[in-house]
Residue, then its C-alpha position, 0 to 999 in steps of 0.5 A: x912582152x905579149x901582143x896586147x902590151x905591145x898594142x898599148x905601148x903603141x908598138x907594132x904588132x904582127x905574129x909572135x912566130x913566123x917560120x920560113x922553112x924549106x923542110x916540111x918536117x922542121x915546120x912541126x918543130x916550129x910549131x912545138x916551139x910555139x905551143x911550148x912558149x904559149x904563143x899563139x897562131x904561129x905562121x908556118x911557110x914553106x920557103x927560105x929567105x925569100x919567103x920570108x922577105x914576101x911576107x914581111x913586105x905585105x904583112x905586120x912582121x913577127x916578133x921572131x922569125x926562123x928562117x931556113x938560109x938553104x935557099x940561097x948562095x950568100x946567106x950574109x948578103x941575103x939576110x942583110x937585105x932582109x934586115x932592111x925590111x924588118x923592125x928593130x925589135x925583131x929577132x932572127x933564128x937562122x937555120x941551115x945545113x952548113x956547119x961552118x964556123x965563119x958563117x956562124x960568126x958572120x951571122x952573129x955579127x949581123x945580128x942573128x941571135x943564133x944560127x941552128x944547123x940542121x937536123x933541128x930540135x926543140x930543145x935547140x930552138x928553145x936554147x936559142x931563145x935562152x941566149x937571146x934573154x942573155x944577150x938581148x940581140x936582134x937584127x937591128x938597135x932596139x928602140x921603142x919609138x912609136x909610130x902614129x899614123x894620121x888619116x883623114x876621112x875626107x879631105x879638109x877635116x884637118x888632119x894635118x893640123x892634128x898631126x902637127x899639133x899633136x907632134x909640137x906638144x909631144x915635142x914642146x910640153x912632154x920633151x919627146x924626140x919627134x919625127x913628122x913625116x908627110x907623105x903627100x910629096x906633091x901637095x902636102x902642106x905640113x912643113x907649111x903649117x910651121x912656116x917651114x920650106x921642105x928640104x930635098x931628100x925625102x923622094x930620094x930616099x923613097x926611090x933609092x932606099x939603099x941610099x937611106x942612112x942617118x946623114x941622108x935623112x938628116x939632111x932631108x929634114x927641117x928643124x922646127x926646134x931641136x926635138x921637132x924635125x919635119x920630113x916633107x916634100x914639094x915635088x912637081x906635079x907632073x912627076x910620077x914618083x915611085x916608091x921602091x919596095x922596103x923604102x919605107x921599112x928602111x926609112x923607119x928603121x933609121x928614124x927609130x934610132x933617133x926619135x922617141x915618136x915618129x908621126x906620119x901625115x898620110x895621104x887618102x889615096x890607100x897605095x901600097x905606101x900607105x898601106x904598108x905604113x899602116x901595118x907598121x903603125x902601133x897607133x892609127x888616128x883616124x880624123x873626121x868631121x861630123x858631117x853625114x858623108x864623113x860618117x860613111x867614110x870614117x866607118x869605112x876607114x876604120x874597118x879598113x885600118x882594123x883589117x890592116x892592122x888588128x893589134x894597133x891602137x885606134x883613135x877616132x878623133x873629131x876635128x871642127x866640132x860645132x862648125x854648123x856651116x859644114x853640115x854638121x850633125x850631133x855627135x850622139x847622132x854621128x856615134x849612133x850612125x857609125x856604131x863608133x865611139x869618138x875618142x876626142x872632139x876638137x871644138x871649132x874656133x874660129x879666131x884660132x883658125x885664122x891665128x894659125x893660118x896667118x902666123x904659120x904656127x900650129x894651134x897648139x903653139x900659137x893659142x896654147x889656151x884654147x879649148x881646142x889645143x887642150x884637147x890636142x895636148x890630151x891626145x899628146x899626153x895619151x900617146x906620151x903615156x901620161x896618166x889623166x890628172x886627177x879630176x877637181x875635187x867633188x863638192x862633197x870632198x871638199x866640205x869634208x877637207x875644210x877646217x873646222x868651224x867655230x865652236x869645233x864643229x866640222x862641216x860635215x856634220x852639217x850634212x844629212x846622215x846618208x851622205x855622212x857615210x860617203x863623206 
Protein backbone atom coordinates (compact mmCIF):
# COMPACT_ATOMS: atom_id res chain seq x y z
CA UNK A 1 0.00 0.00 0.00
CA UNK A 2 1.40 3.40 -0.92
CA UNK A 3 1.26 6.58 1.11
CA UNK A 4 -1.69 8.01 -0.82
CA UNK A 5 -3.70 4.89 -0.15
CA UNK A 6 -2.83 5.08 3.52
CA UNK A 7 -4.04 8.64 3.66
CA UNK A 8 -7.30 7.76 1.92
CA UNK A 9 -7.85 4.95 4.42
CA UNK A 10 -7.34 7.41 7.28
CA UNK A 11 -4.15 5.74 8.45
CA UNK A 12 -1.07 7.56 9.66
CA UNK A 13 1.62 7.80 7.03
CA UNK A 14 5.33 8.64 7.23
CA UNK A 15 8.38 7.84 5.09
CA UNK A 16 8.38 4.42 3.46
CA UNK A 17 11.90 3.68 4.73
CA UNK A 18 13.90 4.88 7.72
CA UNK A 19 17.36 3.33 8.08
CA UNK A 20 19.37 3.99 11.25
CA UNK A 21 22.76 2.50 10.39
CA UNK A 22 26.01 2.88 12.33
CA UNK A 23 28.28 1.98 9.39
CA UNK A 24 27.97 4.64 6.64
CA UNK A 25 28.65 2.17 3.82
CA UNK A 26 25.44 0.28 4.63
CA UNK A 27 23.42 3.45 4.21
CA UNK A 28 23.87 3.08 0.48
CA UNK A 29 22.53 -0.47 0.65
CA UNK A 30 19.38 0.92 2.28
CA UNK A 31 19.08 3.52 -0.50
CA UNK A 32 19.44 0.77 -3.09
CA UNK A 33 16.63 -1.16 -1.41
CA UNK A 34 14.38 1.89 -1.51
CA UNK A 35 15.11 2.41 -5.20
CA UNK A 36 14.51 -1.28 -5.97
CA UNK A 37 11.12 -1.14 -4.24
CA UNK A 38 10.13 2.08 -5.98
CA UNK A 39 10.01 4.05 -2.72
CA UNK A 40 10.81 7.74 -2.73
CA UNK A 41 12.89 9.83 -0.33
CA UNK A 42 14.30 7.25 2.09
CA UNK A 43 15.61 8.72 5.33
CA UNK A 44 19.10 7.49 6.28
CA UNK A 45 20.44 8.39 9.73
CA UNK A 46 23.85 7.52 11.12
CA UNK A 47 23.10 5.76 14.41
CA UNK A 48 21.32 2.78 15.90
CA UNK A 49 18.40 2.12 18.25
CA UNK A 50 18.72 5.45 20.07
CA UNK A 51 18.66 7.38 16.79
CA UNK A 52 15.58 5.45 15.64
CA UNK A 53 13.73 6.18 18.88
CA UNK A 54 14.58 9.88 18.72
CA UNK A 55 13.31 10.16 15.15
CA UNK A 56 10.07 8.24 15.73
CA UNK A 57 9.27 10.27 18.85
CA UNK A 58 9.54 13.55 16.93
CA UNK A 59 8.32 12.65 13.44
CA UNK A 60 5.83 10.49 11.57
CA UNK A 61 6.90 6.84 11.87
CA UNK A 62 8.06 4.99 8.75
CA UNK A 63 6.48 2.01 7.05
CA UNK A 64 9.76 0.06 7.31
CA UNK A 65 12.55 0.63 9.83
CA UNK A 66 16.02 -0.84 9.34
CA UNK A 67 17.86 -0.43 12.63
CA UNK A 68 21.41 -1.27 13.66
CA UNK A 69 21.56 -2.95 17.09
CA UNK A 70 25.35 -2.80 17.55
CA UNK A 71 25.04 0.35 19.67
CA UNK A 72 23.26 -1.39 22.57
CA UNK A 73 24.33 -4.06 25.06
CA UNK A 74 20.88 -5.68 25.31
CA UNK A 75 19.28 -5.56 21.84
CA UNK A 76 16.12 -7.39 22.88
CA UNK A 77 15.32 -5.04 25.75
CA UNK A 78 16.27 -1.98 23.70
CA UNK A 79 14.00 -2.98 20.82
CA UNK A 80 11.21 -3.83 23.26
CA UNK A 81 11.47 -0.26 24.55
CA UNK A 82 11.55 1.08 20.99
CA UNK A 83 8.39 -0.91 20.20
CA UNK A 84 6.44 1.26 22.66
CA UNK A 85 6.91 4.18 20.25
CA UNK A 86 6.13 2.24 17.07
CA UNK A 87 2.67 1.99 15.46
CA UNK A 88 1.35 -1.56 14.93
CA UNK A 89 1.67 -1.42 11.14
CA UNK A 90 5.39 -0.57 11.11
CA UNK A 91 7.81 -3.32 10.09
CA UNK A 92 11.33 -3.64 11.49
CA UNK A 93 14.49 -5.30 10.16
CA UNK A 94 17.36 -5.47 12.66
CA UNK A 95 20.98 -5.61 11.52
CA UNK A 96 24.06 -6.34 13.60
CA UNK A 97 27.41 -8.11 13.95
CA UNK A 98 26.40 -10.81 16.44
CA UNK A 99 25.77 -14.15 14.76
CA UNK A 100 23.82 -15.85 17.54
CA UNK A 101 20.84 -18.14 17.08
CA UNK A 102 19.45 -17.24 20.51
CA UNK A 103 19.50 -13.53 19.65
CA UNK A 104 17.82 -14.19 16.31
CA UNK A 105 15.00 -16.18 17.93
CA UNK A 106 14.47 -13.54 20.64
CA UNK A 107 14.19 -10.77 18.07
CA UNK A 108 11.75 -12.77 15.94
CA UNK A 109 9.64 -13.50 19.04
CA UNK A 110 9.61 -9.76 19.72
CA UNK A 111 8.08 -9.13 16.28
CA UNK A 112 11.09 -8.12 14.19
CA UNK A 113 10.55 -9.49 10.68
CA UNK A 114 14.21 -10.47 10.28
CA UNK A 115 17.67 -10.14 11.80
CA UNK A 116 20.41 -9.69 9.20
CA UNK A 117 24.06 -10.12 10.19
CA UNK A 118 26.77 -7.91 8.72
CA UNK A 119 28.03 -7.51 6.07
CA UNK A 120 24.58 -6.78 4.65
CA UNK A 121 23.69 -6.69 0.95
CA UNK A 122 20.71 -5.60 -1.10
CA UNK A 123 19.80 -9.24 -1.77
CA UNK A 124 19.69 -9.97 1.97
CA UNK A 125 17.32 -7.08 2.66
CA UNK A 126 15.09 -8.01 -0.28
CA UNK A 127 14.91 -11.56 1.04
CA UNK A 128 13.83 -10.17 4.43
CA UNK A 129 10.97 -8.28 2.78
CA UNK A 130 9.85 -11.40 0.92
CA UNK A 131 9.84 -13.22 4.24
CA UNK A 132 7.63 -10.49 5.72
CA UNK A 133 5.07 -10.94 2.96
CA UNK A 134 4.94 -14.64 3.77
CA UNK A 135 4.74 -14.18 7.53
CA UNK A 136 2.83 -10.84 7.57
CA UNK A 137 4.64 -9.97 10.79
CA UNK A 138 5.44 -6.67 12.56
CA UNK A 139 6.53 -5.14 15.83
CA UNK A 140 2.96 -5.35 17.14
CA UNK A 141 -0.40 -6.81 16.15
CA UNK A 142 -1.72 -5.16 13.01
CA UNK A 143 -4.98 -3.28 13.21
CA UNK A 144 -6.69 -0.90 10.86
CA UNK A 145 -8.00 1.43 13.58
CA UNK A 146 -8.26 5.00 12.33
CA UNK A 147 -7.01 7.86 14.51
CA UNK A 148 -9.04 11.04 14.04
CA UNK A 149 -8.32 14.32 15.85
CA UNK A 150 -10.59 17.35 16.15
CA UNK A 151 -9.01 20.72 16.86
CA UNK A 152 -10.88 24.00 17.38
CA UNK A 153 -9.80 27.17 15.59
CA UNK A 154 -10.96 29.12 18.65
CA UNK A 155 -12.58 28.39 21.99
CA UNK A 156 -16.33 27.96 21.92
CA UNK A 157 -16.69 26.88 18.30
CA UNK A 158 -18.10 23.51 19.32
CA UNK A 159 -15.17 21.13 18.81
CA UNK A 160 -16.31 18.87 21.63
CA UNK A 161 -19.85 18.80 20.23
CA UNK A 162 -18.55 17.74 16.83
CA UNK A 163 -16.17 15.10 18.22
CA UNK A 164 -18.81 13.58 20.51
CA UNK A 165 -21.56 13.62 17.89
CA UNK A 166 -19.39 12.01 15.20
CA UNK A 167 -18.24 9.36 17.67
CA UNK A 168 -21.86 8.59 18.61
CA UNK A 169 -22.83 8.25 14.95
CA UNK A 170 -19.91 5.94 14.20
CA UNK A 171 -20.87 3.70 17.12
CA UNK A 172 -24.67 3.73 16.84
CA UNK A 173 -25.33 4.31 13.14
CA UNK A 174 -22.37 2.50 11.57
CA UNK A 175 -21.77 -0.06 14.34
CA UNK A 176 -18.08 0.75 14.80
CA UNK A 177 -16.07 0.26 17.99
CA UNK A 178 -15.03 3.74 19.07
CA UNK A 179 -12.68 5.06 21.74
CA UNK A 180 -13.29 8.77 22.41
CA UNK A 181 -10.43 10.63 24.13
CA UNK A 182 -10.46 14.05 25.78
CA UNK A 183 -6.90 15.33 26.23
CA UNK A 184 -7.90 18.41 28.21
CA UNK A 185 -7.48 16.78 31.62
CA UNK A 186 -8.29 19.97 33.55
CA UNK A 187 -11.24 21.58 31.78
CA UNK A 188 -12.42 19.06 29.20
CA UNK A 189 -16.18 18.42 29.06
CA UNK A 190 -16.39 15.54 26.61
CA UNK A 191 -17.55 13.09 29.28
CA UNK A 192 -20.01 15.69 30.58
CA UNK A 193 -21.59 15.97 27.12
CA UNK A 194 -22.59 12.29 27.51
CA UNK A 195 -23.68 12.80 31.13
CA UNK A 196 -20.76 10.61 32.27
CA UNK A 197 -18.32 11.01 35.16
CA UNK A 198 -14.68 10.46 34.14
CA UNK A 199 -12.98 7.49 35.78
CA UNK A 200 -9.48 7.82 37.23
CA UNK A 201 -6.64 6.35 35.20
CA UNK A 202 -5.95 8.61 32.22
CA UNK A 203 -3.48 10.73 34.14
CA UNK A 204 -1.69 7.66 35.48
CA UNK A 205 -1.39 6.25 31.97
CA UNK A 206 0.11 9.48 30.64
CA UNK A 207 2.54 9.94 33.51
CA UNK A 208 3.61 6.27 33.78
CA UNK A 209 3.44 4.68 30.31
CA UNK A 210 5.17 1.51 31.51
CA UNK A 211 1.92 0.65 33.32
CA UNK A 212 -0.24 0.97 30.22
CA UNK A 213 -2.05 -2.18 29.19
CA UNK A 214 -5.58 -3.17 28.17
CA UNK A 215 -6.65 -3.69 31.78
CA UNK A 216 -5.55 -0.22 32.93
CA UNK A 217 -7.22 1.54 30.00
CA UNK A 218 -10.44 -0.47 30.31
CA UNK A 219 -10.67 0.61 33.96
CA UNK A 220 -9.98 4.23 32.99
CA UNK A 221 -12.70 4.35 30.33
CA UNK A 222 -16.39 4.94 30.97
CA UNK A 223 -18.92 3.25 28.73
CA UNK A 224 -21.59 5.21 26.90
CA UNK A 225 -22.64 2.02 25.12
CA UNK A 226 -21.00 -1.32 24.30
CA UNK A 227 -19.46 0.24 21.17
CA UNK A 228 -18.56 3.70 22.51
CA UNK A 229 -16.19 4.30 25.42
CA UNK A 230 -14.89 7.61 26.71
CA UNK A 231 -11.46 8.24 28.17
CA UNK A 232 -11.27 11.57 29.99
CA UNK A 233 -10.06 13.23 33.16
CA UNK A 234 -11.05 15.90 35.65
CA UNK A 235 -7.82 16.74 37.42
CA UNK A 236 -7.38 19.47 40.08
CA UNK A 237 -6.55 22.80 38.48
CA UNK A 238 -3.56 23.29 40.79
CA UNK A 239 -1.88 20.10 39.51
CA UNK A 240 0.71 20.29 36.75
CA UNK A 241 0.44 17.12 34.67
CA UNK A 242 3.63 15.81 33.10
CA UNK A 243 3.12 13.55 30.10
CA UNK A 244 5.98 11.08 29.87
CA UNK A 245 7.77 10.51 26.54
CA UNK A 246 6.18 7.66 24.65
CA UNK A 247 2.97 7.70 26.69
CA UNK A 248 0.76 8.79 23.78
CA UNK A 249 2.22 6.15 21.47
CA UNK A 250 1.86 3.39 24.05
CA UNK A 251 -1.75 4.34 24.79
CA UNK A 252 -2.78 4.46 21.14
CA UNK A 253 -1.05 1.15 20.41
CA UNK A 254 -3.16 -0.56 23.08
CA UNK A 255 -6.40 1.12 21.99
CA UNK A 256 -5.80 0.17 18.36
CA UNK A 257 -6.15 -3.47 19.23
CA UNK A 258 -9.67 -3.06 20.62
CA UNK A 259 -11.28 -0.38 18.43
CA UNK A 260 -12.10 0.54 14.85
CA UNK A 261 -11.77 4.27 15.53
CA UNK A 262 -9.91 6.41 18.02
CA UNK A 263 -11.36 9.94 18.10
CA UNK A 264 -9.45 12.62 19.98
CA UNK A 265 -10.73 15.99 21.19
CA UNK A 266 -7.52 18.05 21.30
CA UNK A 267 -7.02 21.16 23.44
CA UNK A 268 -5.98 24.34 21.63
CA UNK A 269 -2.61 24.71 23.35
CA UNK A 270 -0.07 23.19 20.98
CA UNK A 271 2.17 21.45 23.49
CA UNK A 272 4.39 18.44 22.79
CA UNK A 273 1.54 15.99 23.45
CA UNK A 274 -0.76 17.69 20.95
CA UNK A 275 1.98 17.83 18.34
CA UNK A 276 2.81 14.16 18.77
CA UNK A 277 -0.85 13.19 18.47
CA UNK A 278 -1.18 15.12 15.24
CA UNK A 279 1.74 13.23 13.69
CA UNK A 280 -0.03 9.92 14.43
CA UNK A 281 -3.42 10.90 12.97
CA UNK A 282 -4.83 9.67 9.70
CA UNK A 283 -7.53 12.36 9.71
CA UNK A 284 -7.44 15.86 11.24
CA UNK A 285 -10.61 17.92 11.46
CA UNK A 286 -10.36 21.65 12.17
CA UNK A 287 -13.61 23.05 13.60
CA UNK A 288 -14.39 26.72 13.18
CA UNK A 289 -17.20 29.24 13.14
CA UNK A 290 -17.49 31.82 10.36
CA UNK A 291 -16.11 34.82 12.22
CA UNK A 292 -13.17 36.83 10.92
CA UNK A 293 -11.07 35.94 13.97
CA UNK A 294 -11.69 32.24 13.32
CA UNK A 295 -10.82 32.72 9.66
CA UNK A 296 -7.35 33.86 10.64
CA UNK A 297 -6.79 30.99 13.08
CA UNK A 298 -8.30 28.37 10.77
CA UNK A 299 -5.78 29.33 8.10
CA UNK A 300 -2.89 29.17 10.56
CA UNK A 301 -4.00 25.84 12.07
CA UNK A 302 -4.61 24.34 8.65
CA UNK A 303 -1.08 25.18 7.55
CA UNK A 304 0.29 23.90 10.86
CA UNK A 305 -1.57 20.58 10.66
CA UNK A 306 -0.46 19.99 7.07
CA UNK A 307 3.12 20.70 8.09
CA UNK A 308 2.94 18.27 11.01
CA UNK A 309 1.11 15.51 9.10
CA UNK A 310 1.14 16.20 5.36
CA UNK A 311 -0.13 12.74 4.37
CA UNK A 312 -3.21 12.86 6.63
CA UNK A 313 -6.72 13.61 5.41
CA UNK A 314 -7.55 17.19 6.41
CA UNK A 315 -11.17 18.26 6.94
CA UNK A 316 -12.38 21.82 7.52
CA UNK A 317 -15.68 21.91 9.40
CA UNK A 318 -17.74 25.07 9.95
CA UNK A 319 -20.01 24.83 12.99
CA UNK A 320 -22.92 26.99 14.16
CA UNK A 321 -23.40 28.36 10.66
CA UNK A 322 -26.18 30.96 10.74
CA UNK A 323 -25.50 32.24 14.27
CA UNK A 324 -25.47 35.89 13.26
CA UNK A 325 -24.87 37.14 16.79
CA UNK A 326 -21.36 35.68 16.61
CA UNK A 327 -20.21 38.22 14.05
CA UNK A 328 -20.52 35.68 11.28
CA UNK A 329 -19.54 36.43 7.70
CA UNK A 330 -20.90 34.62 4.65
CA UNK A 331 -19.45 31.18 3.93
CA UNK A 332 -18.30 32.28 0.47
CA UNK A 333 -16.52 35.26 1.98
CA UNK A 334 -14.89 33.06 4.64
CA UNK A 335 -13.59 30.71 1.95
CA UNK A 336 -12.37 33.63 -0.16
CA UNK A 337 -10.48 35.23 2.73
CA UNK A 338 -8.82 31.98 3.82
CA UNK A 339 -8.55 30.28 0.40
CA UNK A 340 -9.76 27.17 2.26
CA UNK A 341 -12.66 25.03 1.11
CA UNK A 342 -15.06 24.12 3.91
CA UNK A 343 -15.84 20.41 3.65
CA UNK A 344 -18.87 20.61 5.95
CA UNK A 345 -21.14 23.38 7.25
CA UNK A 346 -23.17 22.48 10.35
CA UNK A 347 -26.16 24.83 10.73
CA UNK A 348 -26.87 26.61 14.00
CA UNK A 349 -30.10 25.32 15.54
CA UNK A 350 -31.00 26.99 18.87
CA UNK A 351 -33.56 24.33 19.81
CA UNK A 352 -31.03 21.56 19.24
CA UNK A 353 -28.40 23.38 21.30
CA UNK A 354 -30.86 23.83 24.18
CA UNK A 355 -31.93 20.20 24.05
CA UNK A 356 -28.40 18.80 24.12
CA UNK A 357 -27.27 21.08 26.92
CA UNK A 358 -30.22 20.11 29.13
CA UNK A 359 -30.39 16.35 28.44
CA UNK A 360 -26.74 15.27 28.54
CA UNK A 361 -27.03 13.76 25.06
CA UNK A 362 -24.97 14.66 22.01
CA UNK A 363 -26.81 16.25 19.12
CA UNK A 364 -26.86 13.20 16.87
CA UNK A 365 -28.57 11.28 19.69
CA UNK A 366 -30.94 13.89 21.14
CA UNK A 367 -32.25 15.39 17.90
CA UNK A 368 -31.52 12.89 15.16
CA UNK A 369 -33.71 14.47 12.47
CA UNK A 370 -32.26 17.98 12.51
CA UNK A 371 -30.13 19.29 9.66
CA UNK A 372 -27.17 19.69 12.00
CA UNK A 373 -27.37 16.03 13.05
CA UNK A 374 -27.54 15.06 9.39
CA UNK A 375 -24.27 16.85 8.59
CA UNK A 376 -22.58 15.23 11.59
CA UNK A 377 -23.73 11.82 10.38
CA UNK A 378 -22.30 12.66 6.96
CA UNK A 379 -18.90 13.27 8.57
CA UNK A 380 -19.14 9.92 10.35
CA UNK A 381 -20.18 8.22 7.11
CA UNK A 382 -17.12 9.61 5.34
CA UNK A 383 -14.83 8.42 8.11
CA UNK A 384 -16.48 4.99 8.07
CA UNK A 385 -15.78 4.73 4.35
CA UNK A 386 -19.34 4.51 3.07
CA UNK A 387 -20.17 6.09 -0.26
CA UNK A 388 -22.86 8.70 -0.50
CA UNK A 389 -26.10 7.27 -1.74
CA UNK A 390 -27.23 8.38 -5.16
CA UNK A 391 -29.05 11.70 -5.14
CA UNK A 392 -32.75 11.89 -5.81
CA UNK A 393 -33.67 11.08 -9.38
CA UNK A 394 -33.82 14.08 -11.64
CA UNK A 395 -37.11 15.23 -13.06
CA UNK A 396 -35.92 14.03 -16.45
CA UNK A 397 -35.21 10.49 -15.28
CA UNK A 398 -38.48 10.44 -13.37
CA UNK A 399 -40.40 11.31 -16.50
CA UNK A 400 -38.72 8.57 -18.53
CA UNK A 401 -39.48 5.99 -15.85
CA UNK A 402 -43.22 6.75 -15.67
CA UNK A 403 -45.65 4.14 -16.99
CA UNK A 404 -47.00 4.73 -20.45
CA UNK A 405 -50.02 6.97 -20.82
CA UNK A 406 -53.30 5.77 -22.20
CA UNK A 407 -52.97 4.86 -25.83
CA UNK A 408 -49.43 3.55 -25.29
CA UNK A 409 -47.81 7.01 -25.39
CA UNK A 410 -44.62 7.32 -23.34
CA UNK A 411 -44.25 10.62 -21.39
CA UNK A 412 -40.75 10.98 -22.86
CA UNK A 413 -42.37 11.52 -26.23
CA UNK A 414 -43.77 14.82 -24.94
CA UNK A 415 -40.27 16.22 -24.37
CA UNK A 416 -38.56 18.55 -26.87
CA UNK A 417 -36.30 16.69 -29.29
CA UNK A 418 -33.05 17.97 -27.76
CA UNK A 419 -34.16 16.58 -24.37
CA UNK A 420 -35.29 13.28 -25.79
CA UNK A 421 -31.68 12.43 -26.61
CA UNK A 422 -30.70 13.02 -22.99
CA UNK A 423 -33.70 11.07 -21.76
